[in-house]
LOKOL-597711 format. One record per residue (C-alpha): residue in three letters; x, y, z. Coordinates in Angstrom, 1 decimal. Example, Ala and Ser with C-alpha at 12.3 -4.5 7.8 and 13.67 -1.06 7.14 Angstrom:
2
+------+--------+--------+--------+
! guti !   east !  north !     up !
+------+--------+--------+--------+
!  ALA !   12.3 !   -4.5 !    7.8 !
!  SER !   13.7 !   -1.1 !    7.1 !
+------+--------+--------+--------+
//
This chain:
265
+------+--------+--------+--------+
! guti !   east !  north !     up !
+------+--------+--------+--------+
!  MET !    0.0 !    0.0 !    0.0 !
!  PHE !    2.9 !    2.3 !    0.7 !
!  ILE !    4.2 !    2.1 !   -2.9 !
!  SER !    0.8 !    2.5 !   -4.4 !
!  SER !    0.1 !    5.5 !   -2.3 !
!  ILE !    3.3 !    7.2 !   -3.3 !
!  LYS !    2.4 !    6.5 !   -7.0 !
!  THR !   -1.1 !    7.9 !   -6.4 !
!  ILE !    0.5 !   11.2 !   -4.9 !
!  GLY !    2.8 !   11.4 !   -7.9 !
!  LYS !    0.1 !   11.0 !  -10.5 !
!  THR !   -2.2 !   13.5 !   -8.7 !
!  LEU !    0.6 !   16.1 !   -8.6 !
!  LEU !    1.3 !   15.6 !  -12.3 !
!  GLN !   -2.1 !   15.0 !  -13.8 !
!  SER !   -4.8 !   16.5 !  -11.6 !
!  ARG !   -5.9 !   20.1 !  -12.3 !
!  HIS !   -7.3 !   22.4 !   -9.7 !
!  ARG !   -9.4 !   24.2 !  -12.3 !
!  ALA !  -10.8 !   20.8 !  -13.3 !
!  ARG !  -12.7 !   20.2 !  -10.1 !
!  VAL !  -16.4 !   19.8 !  -10.6 !
!  LYS !  -18.1 !   23.2 !  -10.1 !
!  ALA !  -21.7 !   22.5 !  -11.0 !
!  GLU !  -24.0 !   22.0 !   -8.1 !
!  ALA !  -27.0 !   19.6 !   -7.4 !
!  LYS !  -30.6 !   20.4 !   -8.5 !
!  GLY !  -32.3 !   18.5 !   -5.8 !
!  ASP !  -31.4 !   15.5 !   -3.6 !
!  THR !  -31.7 !   12.7 !   -6.1 !
!  ILE !  -30.0 !   11.9 !   -9.4 !
!  ILE !  -30.4 !    8.9 !  -11.7 !
!  VAL !  -27.1 !    7.9 !  -13.3 !
!  LEU !  -28.0 !    6.0 !  -16.6 !
!  GLY !  -25.6 !    3.3 !  -17.8 !
!  ASN !  -26.2 !    2.0 !  -21.3 !
!  GLY !  -26.7 !   -1.6 !  -20.4 !
!  PRO !  -29.6 !   -3.6 !  -21.9 !
!  SER !  -31.8 !   -3.5 !  -18.8 !
!  LEU !  -32.1 !    0.3 !  -19.3 !
!  ARG !  -34.6 !   -0.5 !  -22.1 !
!  GLN !  -36.9 !   -2.0 !  -19.4 !
!  THR !  -36.4 !    0.8 !  -17.1 !
!  ILE !  -37.2 !    3.4 !  -19.8 !
!  ASP !  -40.4 !    1.5 !  -20.8 !
!  ASN !  -41.5 !    1.1 !  -17.3 !
!  HIS !  -40.3 !    4.4 !  -15.7 !
!  LEU !  -40.1 !    7.1 !  -18.3 !
!  ASP !  -42.1 !    9.6 !  -16.2 !
!  LYS !  -39.7 !    9.2 !  -13.4 !
!  LEU !  -36.7 !    9.7 !  -15.7 !
!  LYS !  -38.3 !   12.8 !  -17.1 !
!  SER !  -39.0 !   14.4 !  -13.7 !
!  THR !  -35.6 !   13.5 !  -12.0 !
!  PRO !  -32.2 !   15.0 !  -13.0 !
!  CYS !  -30.4 !   12.3 !  -15.0 !
!  LEU !  -26.8 !   11.7 !  -16.2 !
!  ALA !  -26.2 !    9.9 !  -19.5 !
!  VAL !  -23.0 !    8.5 !  -21.0 !
!  ASN !  -21.3 !    7.6 !  -24.2 !
!  PHE !  -23.6 !    7.1 !  -27.2 !
!  ALA !  -26.9 !    7.5 !  -25.2 !
!  ALA !  -27.6 !   10.7 !  -27.1 !
!  LEU !  -28.0 !    8.8 !  -30.4 !
!  ALA !  -31.0 !    6.8 !  -28.9 !
!  GLU !  -34.4 !    8.0 !  -29.7 !
!  ASP !  -35.3 !    8.2 !  -25.9 !
!  PHE !  -32.7 !   10.7 !  -25.3 !
!  ILE !  -34.9 !   13.6 !  -26.4 !
!  ASP !  -37.6 !   12.4 !  -24.1 !
!  ILE !  -35.4 !   12.0 !  -21.0 !
!  LYS !  -33.5 !   15.3 !  -21.5 !
!  PRO !  -30.5 !   14.4 !  -19.1 !
!  ARG !  -29.3 !   17.3 !  -17.3 !
!  TYR !  -25.7 !   16.0 !  -17.3 !
!  TYR !  -23.6 !   13.9 !  -19.8 !
!  VAL !  -20.3 !   12.2 !  -19.4 !
!  LEU !  -17.6 !   11.2 !  -22.0 !
!  ALA !  -14.6 !    9.6 !  -20.7 !
!  ASP !  -13.0 !    7.3 !  -23.3 !
!  PRO !  -10.4 !    8.8 !  -25.6 !
!  HIS !  -12.5 !    7.3 !  -28.4 !
!  PHE !  -14.9 !   10.1 !  -28.0 !
!  PHE !  -12.3 !   12.7 !  -28.9 !
!  SER !  -11.2 !   11.2 !  -32.1 !
!  SER !  -12.3 !   11.8 !  -35.8 !
!  ASN !  -14.8 !    9.0 !  -36.1 !
!  GLU !  -18.1 !    9.1 !  -38.0 !
!  ARG !  -20.1 !    7.8 !  -35.2 !
!  VAL !  -18.6 !   10.2 !  -32.8 !
!  LYS !  -19.3 !   13.1 !  -35.1 !
!  GLN !  -22.9 !   12.1 !  -35.1 !
!  LEU !  -22.8 !   12.0 !  -31.3 !
!  ILE !  -21.4 !   15.5 !  -31.1 !
!  ASP !  -23.8 !   16.9 !  -33.6 !
!  ARG !  -26.7 !   15.5 !  -31.5 !
!  LEU !  -25.3 !   17.0 !  -28.3 !
!  LYS !  -24.7 !   20.4 !  -30.0 !
!  ASN !  -28.5 !   20.5 !  -31.0 !
!  VAL !  -30.1 !   19.9 !  -27.7 !
!  ASP !  -32.7 !   22.4 !  -26.8 !
!  TRP !  -32.3 !   22.3 !  -22.9 !
!  LYS !  -29.4 !   23.2 !  -20.5 !
!  MET !  -26.9 !   20.5 !  -20.2 !
!  THR !  -23.4 !   20.1 !  -18.6 !
!  LEU !  -21.0 !   17.9 !  -20.5 !
!  PHE !  -18.1 !   16.5 !  -18.3 !
!  VAL !  -14.9 !   15.5 !  -20.0 !
!  PRO !  -11.5 !   14.4 !  -18.5 !
!  ALA !   -9.1 !   17.2 !  -17.6 !
!  THR !   -6.4 !   15.8 !  -19.8 !
!  SER !   -8.6 !   15.2 !  -22.9 !
!  LYS !   -7.4 !   17.0 !  -26.1 !
!  HIS !   -9.5 !   17.9 !  -29.1 !
!  VAL !  -12.6 !   18.5 !  -27.1 !
!  PRO !  -15.3 !   19.8 !  -29.5 !
!  ASP !  -16.3 !   23.6 !  -29.3 !
!  PHE !  -19.7 !   23.9 !  -27.8 !
!  SER !  -19.9 !   27.7 !  -27.8 !
!  GLY !  -23.3 !   29.0 !  -29.0 !
!  THR !  -25.0 !   25.9 !  -27.9 !
!  ARG !  -27.0 !   25.0 !  -24.7 !
!  VAL !  -24.2 !   22.7 !  -23.6 !
!  LYS !  -21.7 !   23.9 !  -20.9 !
!  VAL !  -18.4 !   21.9 !  -20.8 !
!  GLU !  -16.8 !   21.1 !  -17.5 !
!  ARG !  -13.6 !   19.1 !  -17.0 !
!  PHE !  -13.0 !   16.4 !  -14.2 !
!  ASN !   -9.9 !   14.8 !  -12.8 !
!  ALA !   -9.8 !   11.1 !  -13.9 !
!  VAL !   -6.7 !   10.2 !  -12.0 !
!  GLY !   -7.0 !    6.7 !  -10.5 !
!  VAL !   -6.4 !    6.6 !   -6.8 !
!  ASP !   -5.1 !    3.4 !   -4.9 !
!  ALA !   -3.8 !    4.6 !   -1.6 !
!  TRP !   -4.2 !    4.6 !    2.2 !
!  PRO !   -8.0 !    5.1 !    3.1 !
!  TRP !   -7.3 !    8.4 !    4.6 !
!  LEU !   -5.6 !    9.6 !    1.4 !
!  GLU !   -8.0 !    8.1 !   -0.8 !
!  LYS !  -10.8 !    9.9 !    1.0 !
!  ALA !   -8.8 !   13.3 !    1.1 !
!  LEU !   -8.1 !   13.2 !   -2.7 !
!  MET !  -11.6 !   12.1 !   -3.8 !
!  GLY !  -13.1 !   14.6 !   -1.4 !
!  ARG !  -11.1 !   17.4 !   -3.1 !
!  ARG !  -12.1 !   16.2 !   -6.5 !
!  LEU !   -8.6 !   15.6 !   -7.4 !
!  ALA !   -8.8 !   11.7 !   -7.9 !
!  MET !  -11.2 !    8.9 !   -8.1 !
!  PRO !  -11.4 !    5.2 !   -8.2 !
!  ARG !   -9.5 !    4.0 !  -11.3 !
!  PRO !  -12.0 !    4.8 !  -14.2 !
!  ARG !  -12.0 !    1.4 !  -15.9 !
!  ASN !  -15.5 !    2.5 !  -17.4 !
!  VAL !  -17.5 !    5.6 !  -17.8 !
!  LEU !  -19.9 !    4.6 !  -15.0 !
!  ILE !  -17.1 !    5.0 !  -12.4 !
!  PRO !  -16.4 !    8.7 !  -13.1 !
!  SER !  -20.2 !    9.2 !  -13.6 !
!  ILE !  -21.1 !    8.1 !  -10.1 !
!  MET !  -18.2 !   10.2 !   -8.8 !
!  ILE !  -19.4 !   13.3 !  -10.6 !
!  ALA !  -22.9 !   12.8 !   -9.3 !
!  LEU !  -21.5 !   12.7 !   -5.7 !
!  TRP !  -19.2 !   15.7 !   -6.3 !
!  LEU !  -22.2 !   17.6 !   -7.7 !
!  GLY !  -23.7 !   17.2 !   -4.2 !
!  TYR !  -26.5 !   14.7 !   -4.7 !
!  LYS !  -27.4 !   12.8 !   -1.6 !
!  LYS !  -29.1 !    9.8 !   -3.3 !
!  VAL !  -27.5 !    8.5 !   -6.5 !
!  LEU !  -29.6 !    5.8 !   -8.3 !
!  VAL !  -27.7 !    3.7 !  -10.9 !
!  ALA !  -29.7 !    2.3 !  -13.7 !
!  GLY !  -28.6 !    0.3 !  -16.8 !
!  ALA !  -25.6 !   -1.0 !  -15.0 !
!  ASP !  -26.0 !   -4.6 !  -15.9 !
!  HIS !  -22.1 !   -5.3 !  -15.9 !
!  SER !  -22.8 !   -8.9 !  -17.0 !
!  TRP !  -19.8 !   -9.0 !  -19.1 !
!  MET !  -18.8 !  -12.5 !  -17.8 !
!  GLN !  -21.9 !  -13.9 !  -19.6 !
!  SER !  -20.7 !  -12.6 !  -23.0 !
!  ILE !  -17.0 !  -13.3 !  -23.3 !
!  TRP !  -15.3 !  -16.2 !  -24.6 !
!  VAL !  -12.2 !  -17.3 !  -26.5 !
!  ASN !  -12.5 !  -18.5 !  -30.1 !
!  GLU !  -10.5 !  -21.2 !  -31.9 !
!  ARG !   -7.7 !  -18.7 !  -32.8 !
!  ASN !   -7.2 !  -18.0 !  -29.1 !
!  GLU !   -8.7 !  -14.5 !  -29.6 !
!  VAL !  -10.9 !  -13.0 !  -26.9 !
!  VAL !  -14.4 !  -12.1 !  -28.1 !
!  SER !  -16.7 !   -9.9 !  -26.2 !
!  VAL !  -20.3 !   -9.0 !  -26.9 !
!  GLN !  -21.3 !   -5.9 !  -25.1 !
!  PRO !  -25.0 !   -5.2 !  -25.6 !
!  HIS !  -26.6 !   -1.8 !  -25.0 !
!  PHE !  -30.2 !   -0.6 !  -24.5 !
!  TYR !  -30.2 !    0.9 !  -28.0 !
!  LYS !  -29.6 !   -0.8 !  -31.3 !
!  GLU !  -25.9 !   -0.9 !  -32.4 !
!  PRO !  -25.0 !    0.2 !  -35.9 !
!  GLU !  -23.4 !   -2.1 !  -38.3 !
!  GLY !  -19.7 !   -2.4 !  -37.7 !
!  GLU !  -19.8 !   -1.6 !  -34.0 !
!  GLN !  -19.1 !   -5.2 !  -33.0 !
!  LYS !  -16.1 !   -5.3 !  -35.4 !
!  ARG !  -14.7 !   -2.2 !  -33.8 !
!  VAL !  -15.1 !   -3.9 !  -30.4 !
!  ASP !  -13.5 !   -7.1 !  -31.7 !
!  SER !  -10.5 !   -5.2 !  -33.1 !
!  GLU !   -9.9 !   -3.6 !  -29.7 !
!  TYR !  -10.1 !   -6.8 !  -27.7 !
!  ARG !   -7.9 !   -8.6 !  -30.2 !
!  GLY !   -4.7 !   -7.3 !  -28.6 !
!  TYR !   -5.6 !   -8.5 !  -25.1 !
!  ARG !   -5.3 !  -11.8 !  -23.3 !
!  LEU !   -8.1 !  -13.2 !  -21.2 !
!  HIS !   -6.3 !  -12.8 !  -18.0 !
!  GLU !   -5.9 !   -9.0 !  -18.8 !
!  ILE !   -9.5 !   -8.5 !  -19.4 !
!  VAL !  -10.5 !  -10.4 !  -16.3 !
!  HIS !   -8.3 !   -8.2 !  -14.3 !
!  SER !   -9.9 !   -5.1 !  -15.8 !
!  PHE !  -13.3 !   -6.6 !  -14.5 !
!  TYR !  -11.6 !   -6.8 !  -11.0 !
!  VAL !  -10.5 !   -3.2 !  -11.2 !
!  ALA !  -14.1 !   -2.0 !  -12.1 !
!  PHE !  -15.9 !   -4.0 !   -9.4 !
!  ARG !  -13.3 !   -3.0 !   -6.7 !
!  ALA !  -13.8 !    0.7 !   -7.8 !
!  TYR !  -17.5 !    0.5 !   -6.8 !
!  HIS !  -16.6 !   -0.6 !   -3.3 !
!  GLN !  -14.3 !    2.5 !   -3.1 !
!  ILE !  -17.1 !    4.6 !   -4.2 !
!  ALA !  -19.5 !    3.1 !   -1.7 !
!  ARG !  -17.0 !    3.9 !    1.1 !
!  PHE !  -16.6 !    7.5 !    0.0 !
!  ALA !  -20.4 !    8.0 !   -0.4 !
!  LYS !  -21.0 !    6.9 !    3.2 !
!  ALA !  -18.1 !    9.2 !    4.4 !
!  ILE !  -19.8 !   12.2 !    2.9 !
!  GLY !  -23.3 !   11.4 !    3.9 !
!  SER !  -24.5 !   10.2 !    0.6 !
!  GLU !  -25.8 !    6.9 !   -0.7 !
!  VAL !  -25.5 !    5.1 !   -4.0 !
!  ILE !  -28.3 !    2.8 !   -4.8 !
!  ASN !  -28.4 !    0.1 !   -7.6 !
!  VAL !  -31.8 !    0.0 !   -9.4 !
!  THR !  -30.5 !   -2.1 !  -12.2 !
!  PRO !  -32.4 !   -5.5 !  -12.5 !
!  GLY !  -30.0 !   -8.3 !  -12.6 !
!  SER !  -26.8 !   -6.2 !  -12.1 !
!  TYR !  -23.5 !   -7.9 !  -11.3 !
!  ILE !  -22.3 !   -5.0 !   -9.1 !
!  ASP !  -22.3 !   -6.1 !   -5.4 !
!  ALA !  -21.1 !   -2.9 !   -3.8 !
!  PHE !  -24.4 !   -0.9 !   -3.5 !
!  PRO !  -27.6 !   -1.7 !   -1.8 !
!  ARG !  -30.3 !   -2.7 !   -4.3 !
!  SER !  -33.8 !   -1.2 !   -4.8 !
!  GLU !  -36.4 !   -0.7 !   -7.5 !
!  LEU !  -36.7 !    2.6 !   -9.3 !
+------+--------+--------+--------+
//
């Protein structure tokens, strides 16, 4: 723990930005963080009124789904470098975001380059520190509390929940967080890892090929370890939420996340 704590201090000093600490404030006590897992389809169909009346945070390609306009998320998070590249689907996403007709805050990592210009739109861009913390509990709490670091952001849901807590929401409901990757991963006859990652919306042609190409360079033990990093991060978040008097509640049917108490939306 000593070595990892020293590394965390070094990364924070080098990569965190004081100007990137989340400044927006909560609009009420409750927020719904929307992952893009397949169960979100059921949640939208059964609880659309709840989603429309509660501040929501959406992620990744959710803006390309038809339901995006109905829900009108107040917040949006992009964390993967893929979203700051010249890709046709990414361009479609940015165009959709630029044309929203409600106030929305878009959060991007402090170190991201080539962030699109949203001036003249209803979207306000804020940066957040995506530096992963692995340190003594007191140091972890201090850095996370100062919005300088977070549990290792293995996926976009981790920074999204942290941002919701940093905004000041006391109750963070997490929907669409199936995380059932272990059900949809295997190794083919060429010893290539194959992963099918379904979402609540219909994927365009070619998306699975893109995912396959990304996974092709990884071995199974590396991918399983990344699962470990993600699920461990949720327990770090749960500890932090409790320390600041907030609560993260998992309202995803069938979710594999075991860190948060369960409930129905």
